[in-house]
C-alpha positions in Angstrom: -78.6 -40.5 33.1 -79.5 -42.2 36.4 -82.7 -43.6 34.9 -80.7 -45.0 31.9 -78.2 -46.6 34.2 -81.0 -48.2 36.3 -82.8 -49.5 33.2 -79.5 -50.9 31.7 -78.6 -52.6 34.9 -82.0 -54.2 35.1 -81.4 -55.6 31.6 -78.1 -57.0 32.8 -76.5 -57.8 29.5 -75.3 -56.3 26.3 -74.7 -57.9 22.9 -71.8 -56.6 20.9 -70.3 -58.0 17.7 -67.0 -58.2 16.0 -64.9 -56.6 18.8 -61.5 -58.3 19.1 -60.1 -57.8 22.5 -56.8 -56.5 21.1 -58.5 -54.1 18.7 -58.3 -50.4 19.9 -58.2 -51.6 23.5 -61.7 -53.1 23.4 -60.7 -55.9 25.8 -60.1 -53.4 28.6 -63.1 -51.3 27.5 -65.5 -54.2 27.8 -64.0 -55.4 31.1 -64.2 -52.0 32.7 -67.8 -51.3 31.5 -68.9 -54.7 32.9 -67.1 -54.0 36.2 -68.7 -50.5 36.5 -72.3 -51.4 35.8 -72.5 -55.2 36.4 -73.6 -55.8 32.9 -72.5 -58.9 31.1 -71.2 -58.5 27.6 -71.6 -61.1 24.9 -69.1 -60.5 22.0 -70.3 -62.4 19.0 -67.9 -63.2 16.1 -65.0 -61.1 17.4 -62.9 -61.7 14.2 -65.8 -60.8 11.8 -66.1 -57.9 9.4 -68.4 -54.9 9.1 -70.4 -56.8 6.5 -70.8 -59.6 9.0 -72.3 -57.1 11.5 -74.9 -55.8 8.9 -75.8 -59.4 8.1 -76.2 -60.3 11.8 -78.5 -57.3 12.4 -80.9 -58.7 9.7 -80.5 -62.4 10.3 -80.8 -62.3 14.2 -83.6 -59.7 14.3 -86.0 -60.6 17.1 -83.6 -63.0 18.8 -82.1 -62.5 22.3 -78.6 -62.8 20.8 -79.1 -60.1 18.2 -76.5 -57.3 18.2 -77.6 -54.3 20.3 -74.9 -52.1 18.9 -72.4 -52.1 16.0 -69.0 -50.7 15.3 -68.6 -50.5 11.5 -66.7 -48.8 8.7 -68.3 -45.6 7.4 -69.8 -46.9 4.2 -71.4 -49.8 6.2 -72.9 -47.3 8.7 -74.5 -45.5 5.8 -75.8 -48.8 4.3 -77.4 -49.7 7.7 -79.0 -46.3 7.9 -80.3 -46.6 4.3 -81.8 -50.0 5.2 -83.5 -48.5 8.3 -81.6 -50.7 10.8 -80.4 -48.0 13.3 -82.2 -46.3 16.2 -81.0 -42.7 16.3 -79.4 -41.7 19.6 -77.4 -38.7 20.6 -74.9 -39.1 23.4 -74.3 -36.4 26.0 -71.2 -35.3 24.2 -72.9 -35.1 20.8 -72.0 -31.4 20.4 -68.2 -32.0 20.4 -68.3 -34.7 17.7 -67.3 -33.0 14.5 -70.3 -32.4 12.1 -68.6 -34.4 9.3 -68.3 -37.4 11.6 -71.9 -38.0 12.4 -75.3 -38.3 10.8 -77.5 -35.3 11.5 -80.3 -37.5 12.6 -78.2 -39.3 15.2 -78.3 -42.7 13.4 -74.5 -43.2 13.4 -71.4 -41.4 14.7 -67.7 -41.8 14.4 -66.0 -43.3 17.4 -62.2 -43.8 16.9 -59.8 -44.0 14.0 -56.3 -43.5 12.7 -54.3 -43.4 9.6 -53.7 -46.1 6.9 -50.1 -47.2 7.4 -47.5 -49.5 6.0 -46.1 -52.0 8.5 -43.1 -54.2 7.7 -40.8 -56.8 9.3 -37.3 -55.4 9.2 -35.7 -58.8 9.2 -37.4 -59.6 5.9 -37.8 -56.2 4.4 -34.3 -54.6 4.1 -35.3 -51.4 2.3 -38.0 -49.6 4.3 -41.1 -48.7 2.2 -42.3 -45.1 2.9 -44.9 -44.5 0.2 -47.4 -46.4 -1.9 -45.3 -45.7 -4.9 -42.3 -47.4 -3.3 -44.3 -50.6 -2.9 -44.3 -51.1 -6.7 -40.5 -51.7 -6.5 -39.6 -55.2 -7.6 -37.7 -55.8 -4.4 -41.1 -56.2 -2.7 -42.2 -59.2 -4.8 -44.8 -61.3 -3.1 -44.6 -59.3 0.1 -47.5 -56.8 0.2 -51.0 -57.5 1.6 -54.1 -55.8 2.9 -56.3 -57.2 5.6 -59.1 -58.6 3.5 -61.6 -57.8 0.7 -62.4 -54.1 0.6 -65.9 -54.9 -0.5 -66.4 -56.6 2.9 -64.0 -55.0 5.3 -63.7 -51.3 6.3 -60.0 -51.3 6.9 -59.2 -52.8 3.5 -61.6 -50.3 1.9 -59.6 -47.6 3.6 -56.4 -48.9 2.1 -57.9 -48.5 -1.3 -58.9 -44.9 -0.5 -55.4 -44.1 0.7 -53.9 -45.6 -2.4 -56.3 -43.4 -4.5 -55.0 -40.3 -2.7 -51.5 -41.3 -3.5 -52.2 -41.8 -7.2 -54.1 -38.7 -8.3 -57.5 -39.6 -6.8 -59.5 -37.9 -4.1 -62.2 -38.4 -1.6 -64.6 -38.2 -4.5 -62.6 -40.5 -6.8 -61.4 -43.8 -5.4 -60.9 -45.5 -8.8 -57.1 -44.8 -8.9 -56.8 -46.8 -5.7 -58.3 -49.9 -7.4 -56.0 -49.3 -10.4 -53.0 -49.1 -8.0 -53.7 -52.5 -6.5 -54.3 -53.9 -9.9 -50.8 -52.6 -10.9 -49.3 -53.9 -7.6 -50.7 -57.4 -8.4 -49.4 -57.2 -12.0 -46.0 -56.3 -10.6 -46.1 -59.5 -8.6 -45.9 -57.6 -5.3 -49.5 -58.0 -4.1 -50.3 -61.1 -2.1 -54.1 -61.8 -2.5 -54.6 -63.2 1.0 -56.0 -61.7 4.2 -53.0 -60.1 5.9 -52.9 -60.8 9.6 -50.3 -60.7 12.4 -49.8 -64.4 11.7 -49.0 -63.9 8.0 -46.5 -61.2 8.9 -44.9 -63.5 11.4 -44.7 -66.4 9.0 -43.2 -64.3 6.2 -46.2 -64.9 3.9 -46.9 -61.1 4.0 -44.0 -59.3 5.6 -45.5 -56.0 4.5 -49.1 -55.2 5.7 -51.2 -52.1 4.8 -53.6 -51.6 7.7 -54.7 -49.0 10.3 -51.7 -47.6 12.2 -53.3 -48.4 15.6 -54.0 -52.0 14.6 -50.5 -52.5 13.3 -49.3 -51.1 16.7 -51.7 -53.1 18.9 -51.9 -56.4 17.0 -48.7 -56.9 15.0 -46.0 -55.1 17.0 -46.6 -57.1 20.2 -45.9 -60.4 18.3 -43.2 -59.1 16.0 -40.4 -57.2 17.8 -38.8 -56.3 14.5 -41.9 -54.6 13.1 -41.9 -50.9 12.0 -44.8 -48.7 11.0 -44.9 -45.7 8.7 -47.7 -43.5 7.5 -47.1 -43.2 3.7 -46.3 -39.6 2.8 -48.0 -39.8 -0.5 -51.4 -41.1 0.8 -52.3 -39.8 4.2 -55.8 -41.0 4.8 -57.5 -40.8 8.1 -60.6 -42.9 8.7 -62.9 -43.7 11.5 -65.2 -46.4 12.5 -68.8 -45.7 13.5 -71.2 -46.6 16.3 -74.9 -47.2 15.9 -77.6 -48.7 18.1 -79.7 -51.4 16.4 -83.4 -50.6 16.0 -84.0 -54.2 17.0 -81.8 -54.2 20.1 -82.9 -56.7 22.8 -81.2 -54.5 25.4 -82.0 -50.9 24.3 -81.0 -49.3 27.6 -77.7 -51.2 27.9 -77.0 -50.3 24.2 -77.4 -46.6 25.0 -75.4 -46.7 28.2 -72.6 -48.4 26.3 -72.6 -45.5 23.9 -72.5 -43.0 26.8 -69.5 -44.8 28.3 -67.6 -44.9 25.0 -68.1 -41.2 24.4 -67.2 -40.2 28.0 -63.7 -38.9 28.8 -63.0 -42.4 30.2 -64.1 -44.2 27.1 -62.3 -41.9 24.7 -59.1 -42.1 26.6 -59.3 -45.9 26.7 -59.4 -46.0 22.9 -56.4 -43.6 22.9 -54.6 -46.1 25.1 -55.2 -48.6 22.3 -53.2 -46.4 19.9 -56.4 -45.2 18.2 -57.4 -41.5 17.9 -60.8 -40.9 19.6 -63.2 -38.7 17.7 -63.4 -36.3 20.6 -59.7 -36.0 20.8 -59.6 -32.2 20.1 -62.2 -31.6 22.8 -60.2 -33.7 25.3 -57.1 -31.6 24.4 -59.0 -28.4 24.9 -60.4 -29.5 28.2 -57.0 -30.8 29.4 -58.5 -34.2 30.1 -56.5 -36.2 27.4 -54.1 -39.0 28.4 -50.9 -37.2 27.4 -48.8 -40.3 27.6 -51.0 -42.2 25.2 -51.3 -39.1 23.0 -47.5 -38.8 22.8 -47.2 -42.5 21.6 -49.2 -41.8 18.4 -47.3 -41.6 15.1 -46.7 -38.1 14.0 -48.6 -37.1 10.8 -48.4 -33.8 9.1 -51.7 -32.0 9.4 -53.2 -34.7 11.6 -55.1 -32.0 13.6 -57.3 -31.4 10.6 -60.1 -33.8 10.0 -60.9 -34.6 6.3 -63.5 -37.2 5.9 -65.5 -38.3 2.9 -69.1 -37.2 2.8 -71.9 -39.7 2.9 -72.4 -39.3 -0.9 -68.6 -39.7 -1.5 -68.5 -42.9 0.7 -71.5 -44.4 -1.1 -70.0 -43.6 -4.5 -66.7 -45.0 -3.5 -68.2 -48.2 -2.2 -70.1 -48.7 -5.5 -66.9 -48.2 -7.5 -64.9 -50.7 -5.3 -67.7 -53.2 -5.5 -67.8 -53.0 -9.3 -64.0 -52.8 -10.0 -62.3 -54.9 -7.2 -62.9 -58.2 -9.1 -60.4 -56.9 -11.7 -57.8 -57.1 -8.8 -59.0 -60.3 -7.0 -60.1 -62.2 -10.1 
């Protein structure tokens, strides 16, 4: 570890991409990492998508500004691995990362996650929605949005997965989720724009389906009348994934960044951002979890059990959404 630290400090900088400072506490994580190691972080395109990250890996290859590491949705991590863009690396805590949440070859590994949730402004939404089914009610006309195009954005893709689980689908059958949003649009309830904290505030999309931790960290601070509920008919937990770029200009800093993220400190910093770190159960067992941050998480039945789609299921789901989503957006 000391050799890695020395090599990373000699490089002196790290290129990350698409890490908003208010997303899962990344602002604090980046600041603390830089303070600890004296490594300057360049965060390119902080409001971009997982697809933007994959594009940048290819387009900036060989340049000093190319991303050293990525933080992407699961299906995008698989795509990057298939394309040969990742440099396998196993962090010191590799053994406590659940097997279903990492590539056996070390190419990518889950970092933090949460549950797809429904957030709503109580001043504009008088009847609280609690399920995906409830959102089909005509009282929610022109009120419901997701945070982008599910063929481009991991969180929107997760919303479709959750909707599938609520409508007879499964981790191996996401098609009912696409059908659900098609029906939501036909009912006049789905607003085909990118839902953001600003669109919630303005009233353009007073109901937003997004990750629970992002609703809590990005929308709640700017909308004091905002409430969050994990839909009881579609409990879907999903994680984002780390990978080191095979073309990293700062390979040592990239690996040190991963070690920091998967340390007790890094995992608890994600938890303080209302996200569930992938090593959460290990932290609980070791007695090193931030109990205050843990207590602030939404309660979800069975949340101690990790059910994630396999690589094959994610790939198949991505193909289905790519083929069928135009029936919703078109």
